[in-house]
N, C-alpha and C positions, 0 to 999 in steps of 0.2 A: 504494500500500500504506500502510495506517494506520501511523503511527510508533510510537505507544504499544502495549505488549502488550495483548492482548484476552482477556478471560475471559468464559465463559458459565457461569452457575450456574442449574440447573433448580430449580424450586420455590423461587424466591428472594424471593418477596414477603413472607415471614414466617419466623419460627423460625431454625433453624441456617443455612439458605440465605441469609437476609437478612443475618445477621451475617457470614458468609463473604464476601458481596458487599461489605459495608462495609470489611472488613479488606483485601480485595484492592484496593479503591479507594485505600486509604491507601498501599498499596505501588506505586501508580502505574499501575494497570490501567484501561483502559476496560472497565467491567463491564456485561455484558448481563444484565439481571435477568429471567430466564425466569419466566413466570407464565401459567397457563391463562387467567386473567382479565386482560386487558390493562390495564384501568383500575386494578386493584389493583397491577399491576406498575409503572404510572406513578407511583402514590403512593409506592411503596417506593423507586423510583429517585431520587426527589427527596431522600430521606433518605440514600441510599447515597453520593451525591457528584455533583458538577457534570458529570462525564464519564460518569455511569451512564445507560444507556438501557434502557427496558423493551422486552421482546420477547415477543410472544404465543407460547407454547409449551406444548402439551399433549402429554406424552410418550406418550400412548396413541392419538394421532391422527397418522397418517403425513403427511397433507396439512399439518398444522400444523408438523410437524418439517421437512418439505421447504421450506416457506415461510420458516421461520426460518433454515435453512442458506443459502438463496438471498439473503435480506436481508443476512446477515453477509458473504457473498461479494461482493455488489454495493457495500455501504457501507464495509466494513473490509478485505476482501481476504484475511484469514487469521484463525486462532484459535490462541492460545497456550496457553490452559488451558480444559479442560472439567471442570466439577464436576457429576457426576451425583448430585444431592441429592434430587430429587423422590422421594417415597416415601409409602406409606400402611401402616398397621398392620392395618387390617381394612376391611371394606366394609359394616359394619352401622351402626346408629344412632350418631350422634355423642354424646359425653358419657358413654359407658359406662365403668365402672371397669375397670382392668386385670384384676382378678380375673375379672370377667364375660367380658371379651374372651378371656382365657386358657381359660376353661371352654368357650366356644362354639367355640374353635379346636382342641379336642382331635380327633385323627384319627378317632375313632369317631363323632363327631357333626358335624364341620365341614361347612359348606355348600360343595359343589363349585363353585358359582357364585362364592362369596366367595374361594375359593382362586384361581380363574381371574382374578378382578378384581385381587387383590393382586399376583399374578405379572405381570399385564399392565403394571402400573406399575413394580414393583420390579425386574423382570427383563427382560421384552420391551421395555419403554420404554427401558431403559439400552442395550440392544443397538441398537435403532432409532436413537436419538439419536447414539450413538457412530459408527455406520456413516455416518450423514448428515454428521457433522462431520469425519470423517477426512480428506477432501480438503482441508479448510481447516486442519486440524491439521498436515498434511504440509507446508503452506506456511510454517509457523512454524519458526524455527531450532532450537527446543528445546521442543517441545510436551509438556504434562503432562495426564494424565487421572486424576482422583481420584473414586472411587466411594464414596459414603457407605453403609457397611454397618452391621453390628451384631455385637457379641460373641454375641448370641443365635443367630447363624447358624453359629457354630463347632461342628462336630460333636464335636470333641475335648472342648471345654469343657462342652458340653451332656451328653455321655455320662458325665462324671465323677460318681460318686456323691456326692462332696463338694460339688457345685454345688447350693446351696439353691434355685436358680431353675430347675432342670432340668425341673420339671413344667410350665413355661411353653413348653417346646419342643413346639408343636403342629403342625398341618398347614398353617398359613396364613403368618403373618409370618416366623417363624424359618426355615423351609425356603426362603422367597423370598430371604432374605439368604444362605443357604447357596449357592443357585444363583447369586446375584450374585457371590459370592466366586469361584466356578468360572469365571464369565464374565470376571471381572477377570484371573484368571490366564491364561485363553485369549488375551485381547487382549494381555497383557504379553508372552507368548511369541511371538505373531505379529509384534508390533511392535518387538521387542527390537533388531533390526538397524537400525531406522530412527532410534533415539535417542529415540523417544516413550516416556515412562515412564508406566506404568499401575499404580496402587496402590489398595487398598481400605483404608478407615479406619473404626474404630469411634469415634464421637464421645462415647460414654458415655451414661449414663442421664440424658438432658437433659429439663428441664421444657419441653415443647412440647405442642401439641394432638395430636401423634402418640400420646401416652400420657395424654391428658386432664390434662396438666400435673402428673402424679404423679412426674415425674422429679426427681432431686435436684441435677443439675448445671445450670449456666447456659449460655446460648447462646454467651456470650463464651468460656467454657472449651471448649465443644464445637467452636468454629470454629478454634481454634489449630492443631490437628494437620492438618486438611485444608489449611489455608493453607500450613503448612510443606511439605507434600508438593507443593503447587502451585508452590512456589518452589524445588524441588530443583535443584541444579546438576548438571553432567554426571556427577559421581561418585556421585550419589544412587541409591538402590535402585529396582528395578522388580519387579513381581510380588509385592508384599508385602501382608500384612494386619496392621494394627497399631492401637494406640491411642496416646495421648500418652506413656505410660510404657514400653511394650514391644511386641515382636512378638507376635502372637497365632497360635495354631494354627488352621489352616483347619478 
């Protein structure tokens, strides 16, 4: 059994996932840099730390997921932290402005295929990866699962007339994060007796390619709260949805 704690971060070759990986490495973790493209993962792992390892992982491909789980089992023996970070905001052309993405995602005009594609990554991918990694997480003394969600998925916040961004709640990205929140709670309830803590986190409106770099926050700011939840002690919460400042309504 590997002596150092082990963390897997999906979608970790860039953006928030990359920064989370760097921060976990500083905290003494062997970090598995999950990336659909292995070469990009290898490049990122070099910057993450000397004990970081790239691992090919496409959250929409069950074969890729199973192969990653088997590699972790054979090389490291367990998994202490799973950060489900991989996510997409739409399935259209890259470089589109947020306003354009919002308009195309309105429920009256949204492409059903785009809805399926986004849910495949943001929801079904999280379920598939978590299921595959659970046997490894159960081998850890105090495993933690952190799902990177968004305040845009909060039904309560989006329904409030005072929310100036409520028109962005369409049929694609926001509902996928609503579903992710529900999945987070479901896993937290099932695993509560095991000591495995499962929480969802909103990293804030961060400048990444997810929003064509229109976000206002930095990846350094965005990574802080997910890392905090990954490092929870036995008295920490489970089944929560929060950002760095407060608990959020589901």
